[in-house]
C-alpha positions in Angstrom: 31.7 -32.5 28.2 34.3 -33.8 26.1 36.4 -32.1 23.9 37.0 -33.9 20.4 35.1 -36.7 18.7 36.9 -40.0 19.6 34.9 -41.8 17.0 35.7 -39.5 14.1 37.0 -41.0 10.9 40.4 -39.8 9.9 38.9 -37.6 7.0 36.6 -36.1 9.3 39.1 -35.4 12.0 41.5 -33.9 9.5 39.0 -31.4 8.4 37.5 -30.5 11.9 41.2 -29.7 13.1 41.3 -26.8 10.7 40.1 -23.2 11.2 36.7 -22.7 10.8 37.2 -20.6 7.6 38.8 -23.9 5.8 36.6 -26.4 7.5 33.2 -24.7 6.4 33.6 -25.1 2.6 34.8 -28.6 3.3 31.5 -29.6 5.0 29.2 -28.8 2.3 28.0 -32.0 0.9 28.6 -33.9 4.3 26.1 -36.1 6.0 25.0 -35.2 9.7 23.0 -38.2 11.4 21.3 -38.1 14.7 20.1 -41.3 16.4 17.7 -41.3 19.4 14.9 -43.5 20.6 12.3 -41.9 18.0 14.6 -43.0 15.2 17.4 -41.6 12.9 17.6 -38.5 10.7 20.1 -37.7 8.3 20.9 -34.3 6.6 23.2 -33.4 3.7 24.6 -30.0 4.3 24.2 -27.2 1.6 24.9 -24.4 3.6 27.3 -23.2 6.5 28.8 -20.1 7.9 32.1 -20.0 9.6 32.7 -18.2 13.0 36.2 -17.3 14.5 35.7 -16.6 18.1 37.9 -13.7 19.3 38.7 -12.8 16.0 35.0 -12.3 14.8 32.5 -9.6 16.3 29.7 -12.0 15.0 30.7 -14.9 17.0 29.3 -16.1 20.4 32.7 -16.2 21.6 34.1 -12.9 20.8 34.0 -11.4 24.2 35.3 -14.6 25.7 34.3 -17.8 27.4 30.9 -17.9 29.1 28.7 -20.9 30.4 26.8 -20.6 27.3 29.6 -20.8 24.9 32.1 -23.1 26.6 31.7 -25.7 23.8 33.2 -23.6 21.3 36.6 -23.5 23.4 37.0 -27.3 23.1 39.1 -28.9 20.6 37.0 -29.7 17.1 34.9 -32.7 16.9 32.1 -31.6 19.2 28.9 -29.7 18.5 27.8 -26.4 20.3 23.9 -26.1 20.3 22.6 -22.9 21.5 19.1 -21.3 22.3 18.0 -18.2 20.6 15.2 -15.5 20.4 13.8 -17.6 23.2 12.2 -20.1 20.8 14.9 -21.9 18.4 18.1 -24.1 18.7 20.8 -24.0 16.3 23.8 -26.3 16.1 27.5 -25.6 15.1 30.3 -28.0 14.5 33.3 -27.0 16.6 36.7 -26.8 14.9 40.2 -26.1 15.2 42.6 -26.9 18.4 41.3 -26.4 22.0 41.1 -22.6 23.2 40.6 -21.0 20.0 36.6 -21.1 19.8 36.4 -21.8 16.2 33.0 -23.2 14.9 30.7 -23.8 11.9 27.0 -23.0 11.9 24.9 -25.6 9.9 22.5 -23.3 8.2 20.8 -25.3 5.7 20.4 -28.8 4.2 18.5 -31.7 2.6 16.9 -34.4 4.9 18.3 -37.8 3.0 17.0 -40.4 5.6 14.4 -40.2 8.3 12.1 -38.0 6.4 9.0 -39.0 8.2 10.4 -38.3 11.7 11.8 -34.9 10.2 8.4 -34.1 9.2 6.7 -35.0 12.7 9.4 -32.7 14.3 8.7 -30.0 11.9 4.9 -30.1 11.4 4.9 -26.4 10.1 7.1 -27.1 7.1 5.0 -26.6 4.0 7.1 -29.1 1.9 10.2 -31.3 2.3 12.2 -28.7 1.0 11.8 -26.5 4.1 12.4 -29.1 6.5 15.9 -28.1 7.0 16.1 -25.0 5.2 17.4 -22.7 7.6 19.7 -23.3 11.0 16.7 -23.3 13.5 14.7 -25.9 11.2 17.6 -28.0 10.6 18.5 -28.3 14.1 14.8 -29.0 15.0 14.5 -31.6 11.9 17.8 -33.5 13.6 16.0 -33.3 17.1 19.0 -31.2 18.9 18.7 -29.2 21.9 20.8 -27.6 24.6 20.7 -30.8 26.2 23.1 -32.1 23.1 25.5 -29.0 23.6 29.2 -30.6 23.9 28.2 -34.0 22.3 31.0 -35.7 20.7 31.0 -36.7 16.9 31.0 -40.3 16.8 30.7 -43.1 13.9 27.4 -44.6 12.8 25.0 -45.2 15.6 26.2 -42.3 17.8 24.0 -39.6 19.1 25.5 -37.5 16.2 27.7 -38.5 13.6 29.3 -36.7 10.6 30.4 -38.2 7.1 32.2 -36.6 4.4 31.7 -37.4 0.8 34.3 -39.8 -0.4 37.6 -37.8 -1.5 37.5 -37.2 -5.4 33.8 -38.2 -5.6 32.3 -35.0 -4.6 30.8 -33.3 -7.7 29.3 -30.6 -5.6 32.9 -28.9 -4.9 32.5 -26.8 -8.2 29.2 -25.2 -7.0 30.6 -23.9 -3.9 30.0 -20.2 -3.4 30.7 -17.7 -0.8 29.1 -14.4 0.6 28.4 -12.5 3.8 27.0 -14.4 6.5 23.2 -13.9 7.0 21.7 -11.5 9.3 25.4 -10.9 10.8 27.2 -7.4 10.7 30.6 -6.6 10.9 32.3 -3.6 12.4 30.3 -0.4 11.3 27.5 -3.0 10.3 29.2 -3.9 7.1 28.5 -7.7 6.9 30.4 -7.9 3.4 33.6 -7.7 5.7 33.1 -11.3 6.4 32.2 -13.3 3.6 32.1 -16.2 5.8 28.9 -18.1 4.5 29.3 -20.9 2.1 26.5 -22.7 0.3 25.9 -25.0 -2.8 24.5 -23.1 -5.9 21.3 -24.1 -7.3 20.3 -26.0 -4.0 16.8 -25.6 -3.1 17.4 -26.4 0.6 19.8 -23.0 0.7 17.9 -20.4 3.1 17.2 -16.8 1.6 20.0 -14.3 2.3 19.0 -11.4 4.8 21.4 -8.8 5.5 22.0 -7.4 8.8 19.7 -4.8 10.2 21.4 -2.6 13.1 19.1 -2.2 16.0 19.1 1.1 17.9 18.7 2.1 21.3 19.1 5.4 23.0 20.4 6.9 19.5 23.1 4.5 18.8 23.5 1.4 16.8 23.6 -2.3 18.6 23.9 -5.5 17.0 
């Protein structure tokens, strides 16, 4: 596993060197592209969430490094792909310096290239709006799974690449909104304490917000 994406353009490298809270809104409108023998799919990001490692009870890295989350501790410029609920994969972009375990979850986006391939990967999608609307759907549309965990972001033609909107030409910046993360509770179950979800207003590919629902076992609340 290599830390950092050696093929990053200077603008992308600068954004991914930031803390996840600063990097997350800057990734809205960015194009994520995957290339495989099946073909190429590109998704324009419309919704993301920031996670901050040991400073964040909602992060997979809150309790330290494990085999599952090791990619989060690498330098910014790689992806962290995890398997959840026994059926779904989700993908994050790792940000910040090595050791801090910062990451940005790609929550939703619009498929802007490779729509036919994305449809084959997401046969249950009712329409194209739903192809990458939600983190598991987005990951499936891009064709990513745990075997891609730790992959370095590269330039065009790489397995996974990331391109930002041109500086000064991003009309979407004024539409950025922020609020609590979907299904993630903070201390005492208060998700409002972590308004680290960012999205583009009036985008149909933004996933619906769902507050955290505390689970209970033996009379006590659990995340």
